[in-house]
C-alpha positions as CSV (number, residue, x, y, z in Angstrom):
1,X,-33.0,-14.6,21.4
2,X,-36.4,-16.3,21.0
3,X,-35.4,-17.2,17.5
4,X,-32.3,-18.9,18.6
5,X,-34.1,-20.8,21.4
6,X,-36.6,-22.0,18.9
7,X,-33.9,-23.3,16.6
8,X,-32.1,-25.1,19.5
9,X,-35.5,-26.7,20.5
10,X,-35.9,-28.0,16.9
11,X,-32.4,-29.4,16.9
12,X,-33.0,-31.0,20.3
13,X,-36.2,-32.6,19.1
14,X,-34.5,-33.9,16.0
15,X,-31.7,-35.3,18.2
16,X,-34.0,-37.0,20.5
17,X,-35.8,-38.6,17.5
18,X,-32.4,-39.9,16.2
19,X,-31.8,-41.8,19.4
20,X,-28.6,-42.4,21.4
21,X,-28.9,-45.9,22.6
22,X,-27.2,-48.9,21.4
23,X,-29.2,-48.8,18.1
24,X,-30.0,-45.5,16.4
25,X,-33.7,-44.7,16.1
26,X,-34.5,-44.2,12.4
27,X,-36.7,-41.5,10.9
28,X,-39.2,-44.2,10.0
29,X,-39.7,-44.9,13.8
30,X,-40.4,-41.2,14.6
31,X,-41.9,-39.7,11.5
32,X,-43.0,-42.7,9.4
33,X,-40.7,-41.6,6.5
34,X,-38.0,-43.8,5.1
35,X,-34.6,-43.7,6.9
36,X,-32.0,-41.3,5.6
37,X,-28.9,-42.8,4.1
38,X,-25.6,-42.4,5.9
39,X,-24.1,-39.0,5.3
40,X,-27.4,-37.5,4.6
41,X,-29.4,-35.1,6.7
42,X,-33.1,-34.4,6.0
43,X,-34.8,-31.4,7.5
44,X,-38.7,-31.3,7.3
45,X,-40.1,-28.6,5.0
46,X,-42.0,-27.0,7.9
47,X,-39.0,-26.9,10.2
48,X,-37.8,-23.4,11.1
49,X,-34.3,-24.7,10.9
50,X,-34.5,-25.0,7.1
51,X,-35.1,-21.2,6.7
52,X,-32.0,-20.5,8.9
53,X,-29.6,-22.6,6.9
54,X,-27.9,-20.2,4.5
55,X,-26.9,-21.7,1.1
56,X,-24.7,-20.5,-1.8
57,X,-23.7,-21.8,-5.2
58,X,-20.4,-23.4,-6.1
59,X,-18.8,-21.1,-8.7
60,X,-16.2,-21.2,-11.4
61,X,-14.1,-18.1,-11.2
62,X,-10.8,-16.7,-12.5
63,X,-8.0,-17.1,-9.9
64,X,-4.3,-16.7,-10.2
65,X,-2.1,-19.7,-10.7
66,X,1.3,-18.0,-10.5
67,X,1.6,-15.0,-8.2
68,X,4.1,-13.2,-6.0
69,X,3.2,-11.8,-2.6
70,X,5.9,-9.9,-0.8
71,X,5.9,-7.5,2.1
72,X,6.8,-3.9,1.5
73,X,6.7,-0.3,2.7
74,X,6.0,3.1,1.2
75,X,8.9,5.5,0.5
76,X,9.1,8.9,-1.0
77,X,10.1,9.0,-4.7
78,X,13.9,9.5,-4.5
79,X,13.7,11.4,-7.8
80,X,11.4,14.0,-6.1
81,X,13.2,14.6,-2.8
82,X,15.3,17.7,-2.2
83,X,17.8,18.3,0.6
84,X,17.9,22.1,0.9
85,X,21.3,23.6,1.8
86,X,22.5,27.1,2.4
87,X,24.0,28.9,-0.6
88,X,26.2,31.1,1.7
89,X,27.3,31.1,5.3
90,X,25.6,33.7,7.6
91,X,22.9,34.3,10.3
92,X,19.4,32.9,9.8
93,X,17.1,35.9,10.1
94,X,13.8,34.2,9.5
95,X,12.3,30.8,8.8
96,X,9.1,31.0,6.7
97,X,7.8,27.4,6.8
98,X,7.2,24.7,9.3
99,X,7.4,20.9,9.2
100,X,4.5,19.5,7.3
101,X,3.8,22.7,5.3
102,X,3.0,22.3,1.6
103,X,5.2,24.6,-0.5
104,X,5.2,25.6,-4.1
105,X,8.2,25.7,-6.4
106,X,10.3,28.9,-5.9
107,X,8.5,29.8,-2.7
108,X,10.7,31.5,0.0
109,X,11.8,29.2,2.8
110,X,14.2,31.3,4.9
111,X,16.3,34.4,4.8
112,X,20.0,34.8,5.6
113,X,22.1,37.9,6.5
114,X,25.5,37.0,5.0
115,X,28.8,38.8,4.5
116,X,29.1,36.8,1.3
117,X,26.2,38.7,-0.1
118,X,28.0,42.0,0.6
119,X,31.1,40.6,-1.0
120,X,29.1,39.6,-4.1
121,X,27.6,43.1,-4.4
122,X,31.0,44.7,-3.9
123,X,32.5,42.5,-6.6
124,X,29.7,43.6,-9.0
125,X,30.2,47.3,-8.4
126,X,34.0,46.9,-8.9
127,X,33.4,45.0,-12.2
128,X,31.0,47.7,-13.3
129,X,33.6,50.4,-12.6
130,X,36.2,48.4,-14.6
131,X,33.8,48.3,-17.5
132,X,33.4,52.1,-17.4
133,X,37.2,52.6,-17.3
134,X,37.8,50.2,-20.2
135,X,35.1,51.8,-22.4
136,X,36.7,55.3,-21.7
137,X,40.2,54.0,-22.6
138,X,38.7,52.5,-25.8
139,X,37.2,55.9,-26.8
140,X,40.6,57.6,-26.3
141,X,42.5,54.9,-28.3
142,X,40.0,55.4,-31.2
143,X,40.4,59.1,-31.2
144,X,44.3,58.8,-31.1
145,X,44.1,56.5,-34.1
146,X,41.9,58.9,-36.0
147,X,44.2,61.9,-35.3
148,X,47.3,59.9,-36.3
149,X,45.7,58.7,-39.5
150,X,44.8,62.3,-40.5
151,X,48.3,63.6,-39.8
152,X,49.8,60.7,-41.8
153,X,47.7,61.6,-44.8
154,X,49.2,65.1,-44.7
155,X,52.7,63.7,-44.1
156,X,52.9,65.3,-40.6
157,X,53.7,62.0,-38.8
158,X,55.5,58.8,-39.6
159,X,53.8,55.5,-40.4
160,X,55.1,54.2,-37.0
161,X,52.8,56.6,-35.1
162,X,49.7,55.2,-37.0
163,X,50.7,51.6,-36.2
164,X,51.2,52.4,-32.5
165,X,47.8,54.0,-32.4
166,X,46.2,50.9,-34.0
167,X,47.9,48.7,-31.4
168,X,46.6,50.8,-28.5
169,X,43.1,50.6,-29.9
170,X,43.2,46.8,-30.2
171,X,44.4,46.5,-26.6
172,X,41.6,48.8,-25.4
173,X,39.0,46.7,-27.2
174,X,40.3,43.6,-25.5
175,X,40.2,45.3,-22.1
176,X,36.5,46.2,-22.6
177,X,35.6,42.6,-23.5
178,X,37.5,41.4,-20.3
179,X,35.7,44.0,-18.2
180,X,32.3,43.0,-19.5
181,X,33.1,39.2,-18.9
182,X,34.0,40.0,-15.3
183,X,30.8,42.0,-14.8
184,X,28.7,39.2,-16.1
185,X,30.3,36.7,-13.7
186,X,29.4,39.0,-10.8
187,X,25.8,39.4,-12.1
188,X,25.4,35.6,-12.3
189,X,26.7,35.4,-8.7
190,X,24.1,37.9,-7.6
191,X,21.4,36.0,-9.5
192,X,22.3,32.7,-7.8
193,X,22.0,34.4,-4.4
194,X,18.7,36.0,-5.4
195,X,20.1,39.5,-5.2
196,X,19.6,42.5,-7.5
197,X,22.3,44.9,-8.6
198,X,20.2,48.0,-7.8
199,X,20.0,47.5,-4.0
200,X,22.5,47.3,-1.2
201,X,22.4,45.4,2.2
202,X,20.2,42.7,0.9
203,X,19.5,39.4,2.6
204,X,19.8,36.1,0.8
205,X,16.4,34.3,0.3
206,X,16.5,30.5,0.0
207,X,13.6,29.2,-2.2
208,X,12.0,25.8,-2.7
209,X,13.4,23.9,-5.6
210,X,10.2,22.0,-6.1
211,X,6.6,21.7,-5.0
212,X,5.9,19.4,-2.1
213,X,5.9,19.1,1.6
214,X,8.5,19.9,4.2
215,X,9.3,16.5,5.8
216,X,12.2,17.7,8.0
217,X,13.4,21.1,9.3
218,X,16.7,21.5,11.3
219,X,17.2,25.2,11.5
220,X,15.7,28.1,13.6
221,X,16.0,31.9,13.4
222,X,19.1,33.3,15.0
223,X,21.5,30.5,14.2
224,X,24.7,31.2,12.5
225,X,25.5,28.6,9.9
226,X,28.9,28.4,8.2
227,X,28.6,24.7,6.8
228,X,27.1,25.1,3.3
229,X,27.1,21.4,2.8
230,X,24.7,20.5,5.6
231,X,21.0,20.1,4.9
232,X,18.7,22.5,6.8
233,X,15.4,21.0,5.6
234,X,14.0,18.2,3.4
235,X,11.3,18.8,0.9
236,X,9.6,15.9,-1.0
237,X,7.0,15.8,-3.7
238,X,4.5,13.2,-2.5
239,X,2.3,13.3,-5.6
240,X,3.8,9.9,-6.4
241,X,5.3,7.5,-3.9
242,X,7.2,4.2,-4.3
243,X,6.4,0.9,-2.6
244,X,9.6,-1.0,-2.0
245,X,9.5,-4.7,-1.5
246,X,11.9,-7.6,-1.1
247,X,11.0,-10.3,-3.6
248,X,12.6,-13.8,-3.2
249,X,14.9,-14.6,-6.0
250,X,12.9,-17.7,-7.0
251,X,9.9,-15.4,-7.9
252,X,11.7,-12.5,-9.5
253,X,11.2,-14.0,-13.0
254,X,7.5,-13.2,-12.6
255,X,8.1,-9.4,-12.2
256,X,8.9,-7.1,-15.1
257,X,9.4,-3.4,-15.5
258,X,6.2,-1.3,-16.0
259,X,4.0,-4.3,-15.1
260,X,0.9,-3.6,-13.0
261,X,0.9,-4.9,-9.4
262,X,-1.8,-4.8,-6.7
263,X,-0.8,-3.2,-3.3
264,X,-2.4,-3.8,0.0
265,X,-1.7,-1.5,3.0
266,X,-2.1,-2.1,6.7
267,X,-3.5,1.3,7.1
268,X,-6.4,0.6,4.7
269,X,-7.6,-3.0,5.3
270,X,-9.8,-4.5,2.6
271,X,-8.7,-1.9,0.0
272,X,-6.5,-2.8,-3.0
273,X,-4.4,-0.2,-4.8
274,X,-2.6,-0.3,-8.2
275,X,0.9,0.5,-9.1
276,X,3.5,-0.1,-11.8
277,X,7.0,-1.6,-11.3
278,X,9.4,1.3,-11.9
279,X,12.7,-0.3,-10.8
280,X,14.1,-3.8,-10.2
281,X,17.5,-4.0,-8.4
282,X,20.5,-5.3,-10.4
283,X,21.8,-7.4,-7.5
284,X,20.5,-10.0,-5.1
285,X,20.9,-9.3,-1.4
286,X,23.4,-12.0,-0.2
287,X,21.9,-12.1,3.3
288,X,18.2,-12.5,2.5
289,X,18.4,-13.9,-1.0
290,X,15.9,-11.3,-2.2
291,X,15.8,-8.6,-4.9
292,X,14.5,-5.1,-4.2
293,X,11.5,-4.2,-6.4
294,X,10.0,-0.7,-6.4
295,X,6.5,0.1,-7.7
296,X,5.3,3.6,-8.2
297,X,1.8,4.7,-7.0
298,X,-0.3,7.8,-7.7
299,X,-0.6,9.8,-4.4
300,X,-2.3,13.0,-5.5
301,X,-5.1,12.3,-3.0
302,X,-2.4,12.3,-0.2
303,X,-3.5,9.1,1.4
304,X,-0.2,7.3,1.3
305,X,2.6,8.3,3.7
306,X,6.3,7.2,3.8
307,X,7.0,4.2,6.1
308,X,3.5,2.8,5.8
309,X,3.6,-1.0,5.7
310,X,1.9,-3.3,3.3
311,X,2.5,-5.9,0.5
312,X,2.6,-6.1,-3.2
313,X,0.7,-8.8,-5.1
314,X,1.7,-9.7,-8.6
315,X,-0.3,-12.1,-10.8
316,X,1.4,-13.9,-13.5
317,X,-1.5,-16.0,-14.9
318,X,-5.1,-16.9,-14.1
319,X,-7.2,-20.0,-14.6
320,X,-10.8,-21.0,-14.2
321,X,-11.1,-22.5,-10.7
322,X,-13.9,-24.1,-8.7
323,X,-14.5,-22.3,-5.4
324,X,-16.9,-22.4,-2.5
325,X,-17.3,-19.9,0.3
326,X,-14.9,-20.4,3.2
327,X,-17.6,-21.0,5.7
328,X,-18.9,-24.0,3.8
329,X,-15.9,-26.2,4.5
330,X,-15.4,-27.9,7.8
331,X,-13.2,-30.8,9.0
332,X,-14.0,-34.1,10.6
333,X,-12.1,-35.5,13.5
334,X,-10.0,-37.5,11.1
335,X,-9.0,-34.3,9.3
336,X,-11.1,-34.8,6.2
337,X,-12.7,-31.7,4.6
338,X,-16.4,-31.9,4.0
339,X,-19.2,-29.7,2.7
340,X,-23.0,-30.3,2.8
341,X,-24.7,-30.2,-0.7
342,X,-28.4,-29.6,-0.9
343,X,-29.5,-32.3,-3.4
344,X,-33.2,-31.4,-3.0
345,X,-35.1,-29.1,-0.8
346,X,-34.4,-30.1,2.8
347,X,-32.1,-32.9,1.9
348,X,-28.4,-32.3,2.6
349,X,-25.7,-34.7,1.6
350,X,-22.2,-34.8,3.2
351,X,-19.4,-34.8,0.6
352,X,-15.7,-35.1,1.1
353,X,-13.7,-32.5,-0.8
354,X,-10.1,-31.7,-1.6
355,X,-9.4,-28.1,-1.0
356,X,-6.6,-25.8,-2.2
357,X,-5.3,-22.4,-1.1
358,X,-7.7,-19.9,0.2
359,X,-8.3,-16.7,-1.9
360,X,-10.0,-14.1,0.1
361,X,-13.5,-15.2,1.1
362,X,-13.5,-18.3,-1.0
363,X,-11.6,-21.6,-1.0
364,X,-10.3,-23.5,-4.1
365,X,-11.9,-26.9,-4.4
366,X,-10.0,-29.6,-6.4
367,X,-12.7,-32.2,-6.4
368,X,-15.9,-33.2,-4.6
369,X,-18.3,-30.6,-6.0
370,X,-19.1,-29.2,-9.3
371,X,-20.1,-25.6,-10.4
372,X,-23.8,-25.0,-9.8
373,X,-24.0,-27.3,-6.7
374,X,-25.8,-25.6,-3.7
375,X,-23.8,-25.8,-0.5
376,X,-24.6,-24.7,3.1
377,X,-22.4,-21.8,4.2
378,X,-24.0,-21.0,7.5
379,X,-25.2,-23.8,9.8
380,X,-22.7,-26.5,8.6
381,X,-21.8,-27.5,12.2
382,X,-25.5,-28.0,13.0
383,X,-25.9,-30.4,10.1
384,X,-22.7,-32.2,11.0
385,X,-24.0,-32.8,14.5
386,X,-27.3,-34.4,13.1
387,X,-25.5,-37.0,11.0
388,X,-26.0,-40.7,11.8
389,X,-23.1,-42.2,13.7
390,X,-21.8,-44.2,10.8
391,X,-21.5,-41.1,8.8
392,X,-19.8,-39.0,11.5
393,X,-16.9,-41.2,12.4
394,X,-16.0,-43.2,15.5
395,X,-15.0,-40.2,17.6
396,X,-17.9,-37.7,17.1
397,X,-21.0,-37.2,19.3
398,X,-24.1,-38.9,17.9
399,X,-27.2,-37.2,16.6
400,X,-27.0,-34.2,18.9
401,X,-25.6,-30.8,17.9
402,X,-24.7,-30.1,21.6
403,X,-22.0,-32.4,23.0
404,X,-23.3,-32.0,26.5
405,X,-26.6,-33.4,25.5
406,X,-24.9,-36.4,23.9
407,X,-23.6,-37.7,27.2
408,X,-24.5,-41.4,27.6
409,X,-24.6,-41.9,23.8
410,X,-24.3,-45.6,22.9
411,X,-24.3,-46.6,26.6
412,X,-26.7,-47.9,29.2
413,X,-27.5,-44.3,30.2
414,X,-28.9,-43.6,26.7
415,X,-32.6,-43.7,27.8
416,X,-31.9,-41.1,30.5
417,X,-30.1,-38.9,27.9
418,X,-33.1,-39.2,25.6
419,X,-35.5,-38.1,28.5
420,X,-33.2,-35.2,29.2
421,X,-33.1,-34.1,25.6
422,X,-36.9,-34.2,25.4
423,X,-37.3,-32.3,28.7
424,X,-34.9,-29.6,27.5
425,X,-36.8,-29.4,24.1
426,X,-40.1,-28.9,25.9
427,X,-38.6,-26.1,28.1
428,X,-36.9,-24.4,25.1
429,X,-40.1,-24.4,23.0
430,X,-41.9,-22.6,25.8
431,X,-44.4,-25.5,26.7
432,X,-44.8,-27.2,30.0
433,X,-42.8,-30.3,31.0
434,X,-44.9,-33.5,31.0
435,X,-45.1,-35.3,34.4
436,X,-43.3,-38.3,32.9
437,X,-40.3,-36.2,32.1
438,X,-40.0,-34.3,35.4
439,X,-37.0,-35.3,37.6
């Protein structure tokens, strides 16, 4: 606080020395030094204000010339989202996961007691019995053929009997093949349901088709479900997520598949993430005249969640650009943008600049300064208040950084204003007030 009071005291003293009557007092009248030119502020080397003015260098940096910035939001990768449905109708006996749980591929999710499982097991047992009967019939047909062939060799039977035996054997072989095929079908049915052929009264276990997280769960134990097309839970692999954005059609030419984009999220201000364009829609939205662009982001750390809002930033080209810190630029009352350049120690020159678009903490400068110039970035308004009236403009307060202290500037009350400034300066510096300045 004392530091601020001392700085204000210095400014008030400088303002009082400048003068606020009909003619401005020059530095030559107060310090014996030559008067500063219009648009120039000189701060004495021993002034504490000089140490408080923060300066920085005008830089030449690479900034984008053509870029696309569009709002977007995070979505789950649709190629890694599974809607789990029941394979059979039946009663839910247990649910083994909760919403938000991480699951592995093939992990059990729930169990079902279903009559369809019993039917599948019954069909398998029936097919197995059919295979046994067919194989027995095949053995008998083979034996009949062998006996008929032996009798025919000894002229005990006619050739017709041998042919009949061969036909019966062929039919038996076909019956065995058909029985085996039917059994294989029932075995595959059991496999789909997760059942084994060696056990009875089994429950159907529904397993996770992929590794991920349970995003939605719409079933509880005890329910009877007969709609096998309705989803009971949603599982998504969030190791990668998509950022979906609507890019205006006039900028879509800048975006290409597999190009890198920068992504900013509301949830993480100040951080920039990278992604690659994975899909560009084939049609333009007729209502908004935008094209949907989706970029893929690595989310193995789990920081990104579906429905987070942000924006994508795509840079087409960069160029060397002159920039100054944003705090260095202020506007006059007539709307001109100015900066204060330190041309020599303690000497600050006001310069008019043409500025462009802001880029983060810096502002593009078209003309007015050159790389390497030293500009004031903190304390600009104080220097602006110390300018001579001709340099400030017709509507700005003269020579005093505090508008209240500038009352009476350029009028008959100027001497009173100067005395008030001197009195306040003495009080702020901690000294006594001379008798000539007491009210």
